[in-house]
Residue frames as a rotation matrix with the C-alpha (Angstrom) as fourth column:
MET 1
0.567 0.824 0.000 0.00
0.824 -0.567 0.000 0.00
0.000 0.000 -1.000 0.00
ILE 2
-0.146 -0.563 0.814 1.07
0.479 -0.760 -0.440 3.60
0.866 0.325 0.380 -0.70
SER 3
-0.422 -0.063 -0.904 1.80
0.891 -0.209 -0.402 5.47
-0.164 -0.976 0.144 2.52
LEU 4
0.670 0.719 -0.186 -0.08
0.699 -0.695 -0.168 8.69
-0.250 -0.017 -0.968 3.22
LYS 5
0.218 -0.685 -0.695 3.21
-0.008 -0.713 0.701 10.59
-0.976 -0.147 -0.160 3.08
ARG 6
-0.769 -0.523 0.369 4.00
0.317 0.189 0.929 9.28
-0.555 0.831 0.020 -0.41
LEU 7
-0.055 0.843 0.535 0.43
0.998 0.044 0.034 9.90
0.005 0.536 -0.844 -1.56
PHE 8
0.682 0.277 -0.677 0.59
0.414 -0.909 0.044 13.47
-0.603 -0.310 -0.735 -0.28
LEU 9
-0.252 -0.878 -0.408 3.90
-0.066 -0.405 0.912 14.04
-0.966 0.256 0.044 -2.08
PHE 10
-0.680 0.048 0.732 2.48
0.684 0.399 0.610 12.63
-0.263 0.916 -0.304 -5.30
VAL 11
0.396 0.908 0.140 -0.59
0.916 -0.380 -0.128 14.87
-0.063 0.179 -0.982 -5.12
PHE 12
0.488 -0.280 -0.827 1.61
0.154 -0.904 0.398 17.90
-0.859 -0.322 -0.398 -4.33
LEU 13
-0.609 -0.793 -0.011 3.90
0.078 -0.073 0.994 17.27
-0.790 0.604 0.106 -7.30
LEU 14
-0.419 0.548 0.724 0.94
0.907 0.288 0.307 16.70
-0.040 0.786 -0.617 -9.60
SER 15
0.653 0.677 -0.340 -0.60
0.685 -0.719 -0.117 19.96
-0.324 -0.157 -0.933 -8.44
PHE 16
0.098 -0.723 -0.683 2.71
0.003 -0.686 0.727 21.79
-0.995 -0.073 -0.065 -8.96
ILE 17
-0.798 -0.378 0.469 2.99
0.408 0.235 0.883 20.50
-0.444 0.896 -0.033 -12.54
SER 18
-0.013 0.900 0.436 -0.63
1.000 0.001 0.028 21.39
0.025 0.436 -0.900 -13.25
ILE 19
0.618 0.204 -0.759 -0.14
0.395 -0.916 0.076 24.93
-0.680 -0.347 -0.646 -11.95
ASN 20
-0.354 -0.849 -0.392 2.94
-0.047 -0.403 0.914 25.45
-0.934 0.342 0.102 -14.12
LEU 21
-0.714 0.175 0.678 1.11
0.688 0.355 0.633 24.15
-0.130 0.918 -0.374 -17.17
ALA 22
0.388 0.919 -0.068 -1.79
0.906 -0.394 -0.156 26.45
-0.170 -0.001 -0.985 -16.39
PHE 23
0.294 -0.369 -0.882 0.58
0.091 -0.908 0.410 29.42
-0.952 -0.200 -0.233 -16.18
ALA 24
-0.755 -0.644 0.120 2.12
0.146 0.013 0.989 28.55
-0.639 0.765 0.084 -19.55
GLN 25
-0.387 0.709 0.590 -1.29
0.918 0.233 0.321 28.22
0.090 0.666 -0.741 -21.15
THR 26
0.552 0.628 -0.549 -2.49
0.709 -0.700 -0.088 31.45
-0.439 -0.341 -0.831 -19.58
ALA 27
-0.173 -0.703 -0.690 0.55
-0.005 -0.700 0.714 33.37
-0.985 0.127 0.118 -20.84
GLU 28
-0.899 -0.141 0.414 -0.13
0.379 0.220 0.899 32.08
-0.218 0.965 -0.145 -24.33
GLN 29
0.008 0.985 0.172 -3.79
1.000 -0.011 0.015 32.97
0.016 0.171 -0.985 -23.99
TYR 30
0.435 0.089 -0.896 -2.96
0.353 -0.932 0.079 36.53
-0.828 -0.350 -0.437 -22.95
ASN 31
-0.640 -0.730 -0.241 -0.61
-0.002 -0.312 0.950 36.80
-0.768 0.609 0.198 -25.91
THR 32
-0.688 0.466 0.556 -3.39
0.720 0.344 0.603 35.66
0.090 0.815 -0.572 -28.24
MET 33
0.381 0.841 -0.384 -5.81
0.875 -0.462 -0.143 38.11
-0.298 -0.281 -0.912 -26.64
GLY 34
0.013 -0.484 -0.875 -3.27
0.063 -0.873 0.484 40.87
-0.998 -0.062 0.019 -27.26
ASP 35
-0.895 -0.330 0.300 -2.98
0.274 0.122 0.954 39.81
-0.351 0.936 -0.018 -30.90
ASN 36
-0.228 0.906 0.357 -6.75
0.965 0.162 0.205 39.97
0.128 0.391 -0.911 -31.31
LYS 37
0.523 0.403 -0.751 -7.00
0.582 -0.813 -0.031 43.41
-0.623 -0.421 -0.659 -29.72
GLY 38
-0.380 -0.764 -0.522 -4.12
0.018 -0.570 0.821 44.71
-0.925 0.303 0.231 -31.82
MET 39
-0.828 0.098 0.553 -5.79
0.556 0.271 0.785 43.53
-0.073 0.958 -0.279 -35.03
LYS 40
0.210 0.973 0.099 -8.91
0.961 -0.224 0.161 45.45
0.179 0.061 -0.982 -34.00
GLY 41
0.038 -0.283 0.958 -6.89
0.281 -0.917 -0.282 48.62
0.959 0.280 0.045 -33.40
ASN 42
0.926 0.281 0.252 -7.02
-0.170 -0.286 0.943 48.43
0.337 -0.916 -0.217 -29.61
ASN 43
0.175 -0.967 -0.184 -3.27
0.080 0.200 -0.977 48.81
0.981 0.156 0.112 -29.13
LYS 44
-0.305 -0.272 0.913 -3.49
-0.812 -0.426 -0.399 50.01
0.497 -0.863 -0.090 -25.54
GLY 45
0.632 0.588 0.506 -5.52
-0.753 0.620 0.221 46.95
-0.184 -0.520 0.834 -24.61
ALA 46
0.810 -0.403 -0.426 -3.03
0.055 0.776 -0.628 44.77
0.584 0.485 0.651 -26.45
VAL 47
-0.154 -0.904 0.399 -0.18
-0.429 -0.303 -0.851 46.27
0.890 -0.302 -0.341 -24.42
GLU 48
0.004 0.221 0.975 -1.88
-1.000 0.021 0.000 45.26
-0.021 -0.975 0.221 -21.18
ASP 49
0.921 0.377 0.093 -2.42
-0.372 0.926 -0.067 41.70
-0.111 0.027 0.993 -22.38
TYR 50
0.512 -0.806 -0.296 1.17
0.076 0.386 -0.919 41.29
0.855 0.448 0.259 -23.53
LYS 51
-0.262 -0.585 0.767 2.37
-0.737 -0.393 -0.551 42.62
0.624 -0.709 -0.328 -20.18
LYS 52
0.421 0.497 0.759 0.24
-0.865 0.472 0.170 40.01
-0.274 -0.728 0.628 -18.40
ALA 53
0.945 -0.127 -0.301 1.67
-0.040 0.869 -0.493 37.28
0.324 0.478 0.817 -20.62
ILE 54
0.071 -0.994 0.079 5.20
-0.112 -0.087 -0.990 38.41
0.991 0.061 -0.118 -19.74
GLU 55
-0.059 -0.022 0.998 4.35
-0.966 -0.251 -0.062 38.62
0.251 -0.968 -0.007 -16.05
LEU 56
0.769 0.429 0.473 3.31
-0.538 0.835 0.116 34.96
-0.345 -0.344 0.873 -16.16
ASP 57
0.688 -0.591 0.422 6.24
0.672 0.738 -0.060 33.90
-0.276 0.325 0.905 -18.33
PRO 58
0.638 -0.452 -0.623 9.21
-0.222 -0.883 0.414 36.33
-0.737 -0.126 -0.664 -18.15
ASN 59
-0.486 -0.860 0.153 11.05
-0.125 0.241 0.962 34.36
-0.865 0.449 -0.224 -20.85
TYR 60
0.263 0.718 0.644 8.26
0.664 0.350 -0.661 34.58
-0.700 0.602 -0.385 -23.43
ALA 61
-0.696 -0.697 -0.174 10.18
0.348 -0.540 0.766 36.15
-0.628 0.472 0.618 -26.33
LYS 62
-0.566 0.531 0.631 7.17
0.729 -0.035 0.684 36.26
0.385 0.847 -0.367 -28.64
ALA 63
0.506 0.783 -0.361 5.17
0.861 -0.434 0.266 38.31
0.051 -0.446 -0.894 -26.13
TYR 64
0.013 -0.600 -0.800 8.08
0.411 -0.727 0.551 40.75
-0.912 -0.336 0.237 -25.74
TYR 65
-0.866 -0.338 0.369 8.23
0.453 -0.219 0.864 41.07
-0.211 0.915 0.343 -29.53
ASN 66
-0.133 0.908 0.397 4.51
0.850 -0.102 0.517 41.70
0.510 0.406 -0.759 -29.79
LEU 67
0.545 0.264 -0.796 4.70
0.726 -0.622 0.291 44.24
-0.419 -0.737 -0.531 -26.98
ALA 68
-0.424 -0.796 -0.433 7.61
0.353 -0.585 0.730 46.02
-0.834 0.157 0.529 -28.69
PHE 69
-0.772 0.171 0.612 5.78
0.610 -0.070 0.789 46.07
0.177 0.983 -0.050 -32.03
THR 70
0.287 0.958 -0.016 2.67
0.901 -0.264 0.343 47.53
0.324 -0.113 -0.939 -30.39
TYR 71
0.309 -0.287 -0.907 4.71
0.511 -0.754 0.413 50.24
-0.802 -0.591 -0.086 -28.67
GLN 72
-0.785 -0.608 0.116 6.21
0.387 -0.336 0.859 50.98
-0.483 0.719 0.499 -32.09
GLU 73
-0.349 0.761 0.547 2.70
0.814 -0.042 0.579 51.31
0.464 0.648 -0.605 -33.51
LEU 74
0.666 0.600 -0.444 1.94
0.746 -0.539 0.390 53.78
-0.005 -0.591 -0.806 -30.70
ALA 75
0.477 -0.597 0.645 5.12
0.126 -0.680 -0.723 55.76
0.870 0.426 -0.249 -31.58
ASN 76
0.847 -0.294 0.442 6.55
-0.500 -0.164 0.850 54.96
-0.177 -0.942 -0.286 -28.13
TYR 77
0.637 -0.609 -0.474 9.94
-0.282 0.388 -0.877 54.19
0.718 0.692 0.075 -29.60
GLU 78
-0.266 -0.754 0.601 11.87
-0.886 -0.053 -0.460 54.12
0.379 -0.655 -0.654 -26.31
GLN 79
0.087 0.385 0.919 9.69
-0.730 0.653 -0.204 51.33
-0.678 -0.653 0.338 -24.95
ALA 80
0.942 0.234 -0.239 9.78
-0.334 0.608 -0.720 49.56
-0.023 0.758 0.651 -28.29
VAL 81
0.210 -0.951 -0.226 13.60
-0.579 0.065 -0.813 49.57
0.788 0.302 -0.537 -28.29
SER 82
-0.325 -0.320 0.890 13.67
-0.942 0.194 -0.275 48.31
-0.085 -0.927 -0.365 -24.70
ASN 83
0.390 0.579 0.716 11.42
-0.520 0.780 -0.348 45.35
-0.760 -0.237 0.605 -25.49
TYR 84
0.884 -0.199 -0.423 13.09
-0.320 0.404 -0.857 44.50
0.341 0.893 0.294 -28.79
SER 85
-0.120 -0.974 0.194 16.33
-0.825 -0.011 -0.565 44.39
0.552 -0.228 -0.802 -26.81
LYS 86
-0.125 0.161 0.979 14.75
-0.798 0.570 -0.195 41.85
-0.589 -0.806 0.057 -24.48
VAL 87
0.897 0.442 0.012 13.76
-0.327 0.683 -0.653 39.74
-0.297 0.582 0.757 -27.48
ALA 88
0.513 -0.781 -0.357 17.35
-0.480 0.084 -0.873 39.80
0.712 0.619 -0.332 -28.74
GLU 89
-0.338 -0.611 0.716 18.54
-0.935 0.128 -0.332 38.77
0.111 -0.781 -0.614 -25.28
LEU 90
0.116 0.495 0.861 16.12
-0.603 0.724 -0.335 35.86
-0.789 -0.480 0.383 -25.03
ASP 91
0.558 0.122 0.821 16.37
0.487 0.752 -0.443 34.70
-0.672 0.647 0.360 -28.65
PRO 92
-0.132 -0.727 -0.674 19.45
-0.218 -0.642 0.735 36.07
-0.967 0.244 -0.073 -30.48
ASN 93
-0.851 -0.194 0.488 18.39
0.369 0.441 0.818 34.23
-0.374 0.876 -0.304 -33.62
MET 94
0.275 0.955 0.114 15.14
0.870 -0.196 -0.452 36.21
-0.409 0.224 -0.885 -33.89
TYR 95
-0.617 -0.770 0.166 16.79
0.759 -0.525 0.385 38.60
-0.210 0.363 0.908 -36.33
VAL 96
-0.028 0.688 0.726 13.63
0.676 -0.522 0.520 40.52
0.736 0.505 -0.450 -37.11
ALA 97
0.703 0.248 -0.666 13.97
0.698 -0.421 0.579 42.09
-0.137 -0.872 -0.470 -33.64
TYR 98
-0.310 -0.884 -0.350 17.24
0.649 -0.465 0.602 43.74
-0.695 -0.040 0.718 -34.74
TYR 99
-0.668 0.128 0.733 15.57
0.656 -0.363 0.662 45.06
0.351 0.923 0.158 -37.88
ALA 100
0.387 0.911 0.140 12.56
0.667 -0.382 0.640 46.43
0.636 -0.155 -0.756 -36.02
ARG 101
0.471 -0.289 -0.834 14.75
0.727 -0.408 0.552 47.93
-0.500 -0.866 0.018 -33.30
ALA 102
-0.617 -0.766 0.177 16.80
0.714 -0.451 0.536 49.69
-0.331 0.457 0.826 -35.98
ILE 103
-0.239 0.615 0.751 13.70
0.638 -0.483 0.599 51.37
0.732 0.623 -0.277 -37.40
CYS 104
0.779 0.520 -0.351 12.86
0.586 -0.405 0.702 52.68
0.223 -0.752 -0.620 -33.93
GLU 105
0.072 -0.849 -0.524 16.45
0.769 -0.287 0.572 53.82
-0.636 -0.444 0.632 -33.41
ILE 106
-0.645 -0.243 0.724 16.20
0.712 -0.534 0.455 55.88
0.277 0.810 0.518 -36.61
GLU 107
0.357 0.853 0.379 13.06
0.517 -0.519 0.681 57.54
0.778 -0.047 -0.626 -35.24
LEU 108
0.853 -0.083 -0.515 15.03
0.476 -0.281 0.833 58.34
-0.214 -0.956 -0.200 -32.08
LYS 109
0.829 -0.559 0.011 17.92
-0.440 -0.665 -0.603 59.70
0.345 0.495 -0.797 -34.17
ASN 110
0.332 -0.726 0.602 20.24
-0.505 0.402 0.764 56.98
-0.797 -0.558 -0.233 -32.84
TYR 111
0.719 0.083 -0.690 21.61
-0.694 0.132 -0.707 56.38
0.033 0.988 0.152 -36.31
LYS 112
-0.333 -0.918 -0.215 24.81
-0.867 0.388 -0.313 54.54
0.371 0.082 -0.925 -35.35
ALA 113
-0.560 0.218 0.799 22.85
-0.465 0.716 -0.521 52.08
-0.686 -0.664 -0.299 -33.21
ALA 114
0.567 0.820 -0.082 20.43
-0.480 0.248 -0.842 51.57
-0.670 0.516 0.534 -36.10
ILE 115
0.372 -0.507 -0.777 23.29
-0.853 0.144 -0.502 50.82
0.366 0.850 -0.379 -38.51
LYS 116
-0.670 -0.645 0.368 24.75
-0.742 0.601 -0.297 48.31
-0.030 -0.471 -0.881 -36.07
ASP 117
-0.170 0.700 0.694 21.43
-0.311 0.630 -0.712 46.46
-0.935 -0.336 0.111 -35.83
LEU 118
0.747 0.484 -0.456 20.90
-0.549 0.062 -0.833 46.54
-0.375 0.873 0.312 -39.59
ASN 119
-0.146 -0.877 -0.459 24.38
-0.951 0.252 -0.179 45.12
0.273 0.410 -0.870 -40.13
ILE 120
-0.715 -0.066 0.696 23.40
-0.431 0.825 -0.365 42.14
-0.550 -0.561 -0.618 -38.00
TYR 121
0.279 0.924 0.262 20.12
-0.232 0.330 -0.915 41.66
-0.932 0.195 0.306 -39.84
ILE 122
0.633 -0.044 -0.773 21.64
-0.770 -0.140 -0.622 42.01
-0.081 0.989 -0.123 -43.31
LYS 123
-0.487 -0.872 0.053 24.39
-0.870 0.489 0.056 39.52
-0.074 -0.019 -0.997 -42.45
HIS 124
-0.750 0.242 0.616 21.76
-0.016 0.924 -0.383 36.84
-0.661 -0.297 -0.689 -41.87
LYS 125
0.242 0.887 0.394 19.03
0.640 0.159 -0.752 38.07
-0.729 0.434 -0.529 -44.25
PRO 126
-0.566 -0.693 -0.447 20.87
0.185 -0.635 0.750 39.61
-0.804 0.342 0.487 -47.22
ASP 127
-0.800 0.201 0.565 18.13
0.599 0.218 0.771 39.30
0.031 0.955 -0.295 -49.84
SER 128
0.305 0.931 -0.200 15.57
0.932 -0.335 -0.136 41.82
-0.194 -0.145 -0.970 -48.58
PRO 129
-0.116 -0.387 0.915 15.76
0.665 -0.715 -0.218 45.34
0.738 0.583 0.340 -50.04
PHE 130
0.700 0.604 0.380 14.22
0.209 -0.682 0.701 47.18
0.683 -0.411 -0.604 -47.09
PRO 131
0.716 -0.480 -0.507 17.05
0.574 -0.008 0.819 46.86
-0.397 -0.877 0.270 -44.53
TYR 132
-0.337 -0.846 0.413 19.47
0.939 -0.270 0.213 48.33
-0.069 0.460 0.886 -47.07
GLY 133
0.031 0.443 0.896 17.07
0.496 -0.785 0.371 51.24
0.868 0.433 -0.244 -47.55
PHE 134
0.945 0.319 -0.073 16.86
0.202 -0.396 0.895 51.94
0.257 -0.861 -0.439 -43.82
ARG 135
0.333 -0.897 -0.292 20.63
0.777 0.085 0.624 51.62
-0.534 -0.434 0.725 -43.44
ALA 136
-0.337 -0.396 0.854 21.07
0.852 -0.514 0.098 54.02
0.400 0.761 0.511 -46.35
LYS 137
0.534 0.621 0.574 18.75
0.274 -0.769 0.578 56.50
0.800 -0.151 -0.581 -44.63
ALA 138
0.888 -0.241 -0.391 20.71
0.383 -0.079 0.920 56.24
-0.253 -0.967 0.022 -41.36
LYS 139
-0.093 -0.982 0.162 24.00
0.925 -0.025 0.380 56.77
-0.369 0.185 0.911 -43.22
ARG 140
-0.135 0.104 0.985 22.58
0.685 -0.709 0.168 59.74
0.716 0.697 0.025 -45.13
LEU 141
0.807 0.519 0.283 21.35
0.146 -0.638 0.756 61.37
0.572 -0.569 -0.591 -41.93
LEU 142
0.648 -0.687 -0.330 24.84
0.504 0.062 0.861 60.88
-0.571 -0.724 0.386 -40.47
GLY 143
0.598 -0.401 -0.694 26.33
-0.594 -0.803 -0.048 62.63
-0.538 0.440 -0.718 -43.49
ASP 144
-0.476 -0.721 0.503 27.83
-0.148 0.630 0.762 59.49
-0.867 0.288 -0.407 -45.02
TYR 145
0.310 0.711 -0.631 26.43
-0.710 -0.268 -0.652 60.19
-0.632 0.650 0.422 -48.49
ASN 146
-0.306 -0.483 -0.821 28.70
-0.896 0.437 0.078 57.80
0.321 0.759 -0.566 -50.37
GLY 147
-0.982 -0.026 0.187 27.81
-0.111 0.879 -0.464 54.97
-0.152 -0.476 -0.866 -48.00
ALA 148
-0.190 0.982 -0.018 24.15
-0.265 -0.069 -0.962 55.86
-0.945 -0.178 0.273 -48.36
ILE 149
0.175 0.232 -0.957 24.35
-0.968 -0.136 -0.210 55.74
-0.179 0.963 0.201 -52.17
GLU 150
-0.772 -0.506 -0.385 25.92
-0.560 0.828 0.036 52.28
0.301 0.244 -0.922 -52.01
ASP 151
-0.828 0.504 0.246 23.03
0.162 0.634 -0.756 51.01
-0.537 -0.586 -0.607 -49.91
TYR 152
0.106 0.872 -0.478 20.42
-0.508 -0.366 -0.780 52.73
-0.855 0.325 0.404 -52.08
ASP 153
-0.279 -0.284 -0.918 22.07
-0.949 0.228 0.218 51.06
0.148 0.931 -0.333 -55.10
LYS 154
-0.990 -0.115 -0.075 21.65
-0.098 0.975 -0.199 47.68
0.096 -0.190 -0.977 -53.39
THR 155
-0.430 0.902 0.024 18.05
-0.064 -0.004 -0.998 48.48
-0.900 -0.431 0.060 -52.50
LEU 156
0.247 0.550 -0.798 17.25
-0.797 -0.353 -0.490 49.26
-0.551 0.757 0.351 -56.13
GLU 157
-0.663 -0.501 -0.556 19.12
-0.710 0.657 0.255 46.19
0.237 0.564 -0.791 -57.33
LEU 158
-0.954 0.296 0.036 16.77
0.248 0.855 -0.456 44.07
-0.166 -0.426 -0.889 -55.22
ASP 159
0.012 0.996 -0.088 13.68
0.820 -0.060 -0.569 46.24
-0.572 -0.065 -0.818 -55.74
PRO 160
-0.757 -0.432 0.491 13.80
0.652 -0.557 0.515 48.46
0.051 0.709 0.703 -58.85
GLU 161
-0.046 0.832 0.553 10.42
0.458 -0.475 0.752 50.01
0.888 0.288 -0.359 -57.99
ASN 162
0.098 0.022 -0.995 11.45
0.994 -0.051 0.097 51.29
-0.048 -0.998 -0.027 -54.56
VAL 163
0.564 0.244 0.789 10.46
0.461 -0.886 -0.056 54.98
0.686 0.395 -0.611 -54.67
PRO 164
0.978 -0.204 -0.033 12.06
-0.087 -0.550 0.831 56.02
-0.187 -0.810 -0.556 -51.33
ALA 165
0.292 -0.927 0.237 15.39
0.654 0.374 0.657 54.62
-0.698 -0.037 0.715 -52.57
TYR 166
0.037 -0.228 0.973 15.33
0.907 -0.400 -0.128 56.87
0.419 0.888 0.192 -55.66
GLU 167
0.796 0.332 0.506 14.38
0.122 -0.907 0.403 59.84
0.593 -0.259 -0.763 -53.50
GLY 168
0.876 -0.477 -0.073 17.03
0.060 -0.043 0.997 59.09
-0.479 -0.878 -0.009 -50.86
ARG 169
0.109 -0.868 0.485 19.73
0.899 0.294 0.325 58.49
-0.424 0.401 0.812 -53.44
ALA 170
0.300 0.077 0.951 18.85
0.678 -0.719 -0.155 61.75
0.672 0.691 -0.268 -55.16
LEU 171
0.973 0.087 0.213 19.16
-0.084 -0.728 0.680 63.66
0.214 -0.680 -0.701 -51.88
SER 172
0.565 -0.824 0.053 22.55
0.360 0.303 0.882 62.06
-0.743 -0.479 0.468 -51.26
GLU 173
0.024 -0.537 0.843 23.70
1.000 0.021 -0.014 62.90
-0.010 0.843 0.537 -54.78
PHE 174
0.667 0.262 0.698 22.61
0.326 -0.944 0.043 66.52
0.670 0.199 -0.715 -54.38
LYS 175
0.948 -0.316 -0.031 24.66
-0.077 -0.326 0.942 66.73
-0.308 -0.891 -0.333 -51.17
LEU 176
0.179 -0.926 0.333 27.72
0.556 0.374 0.742 65.47
-0.812 0.052 0.582 -53.06
GLY 177
-0.133 -0.188 -0.973 27.19
-0.492 -0.840 0.230 67.96
-0.860 0.509 0.019 -55.86
GLN 178
-0.912 -0.127 0.390 26.18
0.221 0.648 0.729 65.22
-0.345 0.751 -0.563 -58.30
THR 179
-0.453 0.783 -0.427 23.35
-0.517 -0.621 -0.589 67.32
-0.726 -0.046 0.686 -59.68
GLU 180
-0.388 0.298 -0.872 22.78
-0.873 0.183 0.451 65.45
0.294 0.937 0.189 -62.93
ALA 181
-0.768 0.067 -0.637 22.49
0.133 0.990 -0.056 62.08
0.627 -0.127 -0.769 -61.20
GLY 182
-0.855 0.450 -0.260 20.33
0.239 -0.103 -0.965 63.58
-0.461 -0.887 -0.020 -58.44
CYS 183
-0.419 0.716 -0.558 17.94
-0.784 -0.595 -0.175 65.16
-0.458 0.364 0.811 -60.93
LYS 184
-0.500 0.179 -0.847 17.65
-0.578 0.660 0.481 61.89
0.645 0.730 -0.227 -62.84
ASP 185
-0.832 0.156 -0.532 16.80
0.430 0.787 -0.442 59.95
0.349 -0.597 -0.722 -59.66
MET 186
-0.738 0.589 -0.329 14.39
-0.004 -0.491 -0.871 62.59
-0.675 -0.642 0.365 -58.39
LYS 187
-0.400 0.596 -0.696 12.58
-0.916 -0.271 0.294 62.65
-0.014 0.756 0.654 -61.75
LYS 188
-0.627 0.134 -0.767 12.32
-0.119 0.957 0.264 58.85
0.770 0.257 -0.584 -61.56
ALA 189
-0.868 0.312 -0.386 10.86
0.465 0.239 -0.853 59.13
-0.174 -0.919 -0.352 -58.05
GLY 190
-0.584 0.664 -0.467 8.38
-0.506 -0.747 -0.431 61.73
-0.635 -0.015 0.772 -59.32
ASP 191
-0.459 0.380 -0.803 7.34
-0.770 0.279 0.573 59.57
0.442 0.882 0.165 -62.25
MET 192
-0.610 0.173 -0.773 6.65
0.285 0.958 -0.010 56.79
0.739 -0.227 -0.634 -59.74
GLY 193
0.307 0.945 -0.113 4.43
0.532 -0.072 0.844 58.98
0.789 -0.319 -0.525 -57.56
TYR 194
-0.291 -0.452 -0.843 6.69
0.950 -0.239 -0.200 60.89
-0.111 -0.859 0.499 -55.14
ILE 195
0.577 0.768 0.278 4.64
0.803 -0.595 -0.023 64.05
0.148 0.236 -0.960 -54.68
LEU 196
0.710 -0.357 -0.607 7.48
0.097 -0.805 0.586 66.27
-0.698 -0.474 -0.537 -53.45
ALA 197
-0.001 -0.772 0.635 9.66
0.851 0.333 0.406 65.53
-0.525 0.541 0.657 -56.47
PRO 198
0.446 0.178 0.877 8.54
0.758 -0.596 -0.264 68.60
0.476 0.783 -0.401 -58.49
ASP 199
0.996 -0.087 0.034 9.68
-0.091 -0.821 0.564 70.92
-0.021 -0.564 -0.825 -55.67
PHE 200
0.364 -0.918 0.156 13.14
0.176 0.232 0.957 69.33
-0.915 -0.321 0.246 -55.58
ILE 201
0.043 -0.318 0.947 13.42
0.976 0.214 0.028 69.37
-0.212 0.924 0.320 -59.36
LYS 202
0.777 0.296 0.556 12.49
0.430 -0.894 -0.125 73.05
0.460 0.337 -0.822 -59.42
LYS 203
0.903 -0.429 -0.031 15.09
-0.225 -0.533 0.815 73.82
-0.366 -0.729 -0.578 -56.74
TYR 204
0.157 -0.936 0.314 18.01
-0.103 0.301 0.948 71.75
-0.982 -0.181 -0.049 -58.02
CYS 205
-0.283 -0.270 0.920 17.36
0.660 0.642 0.391 70.97
-0.696 0.718 -0.004 -61.66
SER 206
0.647 0.674 0.358 15.93
0.725 -0.398 -0.562 74.09
-0.236 0.623 -0.746 -63.29
LYS 207
0.479 -0.536 -0.695 19.15
-0.176 -0.835 0.522 76.10
-0.860 -0.128 -0.494 -63.45
């Protein structure tokens, strides 16, 4: 026969396992609730649900990512950066966190930090045009116009219809005194729908 002491221990351990499983399920449920609220435009409600998921499971990288993304949607870039950093700490192979953090860093004018994150992302995901475009923007805003043009070239190699890349490359070319190339790129951006192109063309290209 099983002694009362052993039976009590068995029941205790079973209860402990059940509680932990319940916590894991609840964290996932809160994360899903946050997703649903976010899709309906209730970002503030989503933030609260993701926080509850993280409270129940402090190592839940997906919830941190979703929380960071929602803060980004709310233009709270400091909090977004903080939570993307937590994702990178918990799951260094979740490279999209570096990419997303870089976009927030650009909004915060932390251009060198953005370039560092984009370097990491591009190293592992070299075939997407958008990271090159953001890195080009960060370089241009730092005054590295030649570096920016190189990245805009790569962006357009991967995505020839990328209007911001033509616009950004034109601005970099104007800064370097490459007026003919800048006018050509700005006209291309205008032909593709960039509404401010006529103003730039009038300023730089009508002389």
